[in-house]
Structures are given as structure tokens and as C-alpha cells.
C-alpha positions, 0 to 999 in steps of 0.5 A, spaced: 729 492 223 731 491 215 734 496 210 725 496 206 728 503 202 734 508 200 733 514 196 740 518 193 741 525 192 748 526 189 752 532 189 754 537 182 761 537 186 768 537 184 772 532 185 777 534 189 784 529 189 787 533 195 781 533 199 781 528 206 774 526 203 769 528 197 762 528 197 758 524 193 751 524 195 746 525 200 742 518 202 736 517 206 734 511 209 728 508 210 727 501 217 722 497 216 717 501 212 716 506 218 722 509 221 727 514 216 734 517 217 735 524 213 741 526 212 748 520 210 753 522 206 756 517 202 763 520 200 769 518 196 775 516 201 783 513 199 780 508 201 774 507 197 767 510 199 765 510 206 758 511 209 757 517 213 751 517 219 748 524 220 752 528 224 752 535 228 758 540 229 758 541 236 761 549 240 767 546 241 768 543 234 767 535 236 763 532 231 758 528 234 754 523 230 745 525 230 743 517 230 747 511 227 747 503 228 749 500 235 752 494 231 758 492 226 752 487 223 746 494 222 752 499 220 754 493 214 747 492 212 745 499 212 752 501 208 751 495 203 744 498 202 747 505 201 752 503 197 748 498 192 742 504 191 748 509 189 752 505 183 745 502 180 
């Protein structure tokens, strides 16, 4: 499964140097021109840019991913495509 399109929507939030992470943008990732995942976050962390899969806060306060890759190779492929498109 290949990433065939990434769409980026940058946010208009101010950078907070004290925040654990700062939301920079939202992404939609399309695979093989037939499947899309919306609400992928691009955040700035002390370690650099990070790509977070869509998630939902449960009643008990736990945050769970709604959709996510099942292996590290796919995760890296998605992260690389999203960060590359964000930096354009």
C-alpha cells in the first residue's frame, strides 16, 4: 500500500515554548488513490516534528488511536510522506 497523496492544513496557533507539543497542521493521507485517513496531526515536540494518528478520548480519559499502521515500516512511510509535504 503506497501513499499517493497528502493534503496539509496548517493551523494558525501561536507557538508556546512551554507546551509539551504544539499543533502545527492537520493532514489527510490517501493510499493507493482508494483509501484516506483524515485528522492526522503534525506537532512540534522538543525532539522535533512528530506525526500523530487520529485519536479519540475515551470516557475514562485514555486516548486511543482510531486508525494506525500495524508495523514500523508503514508508520515510517506515512511519517516521511506527511513531513515532506508539510515542509514544502
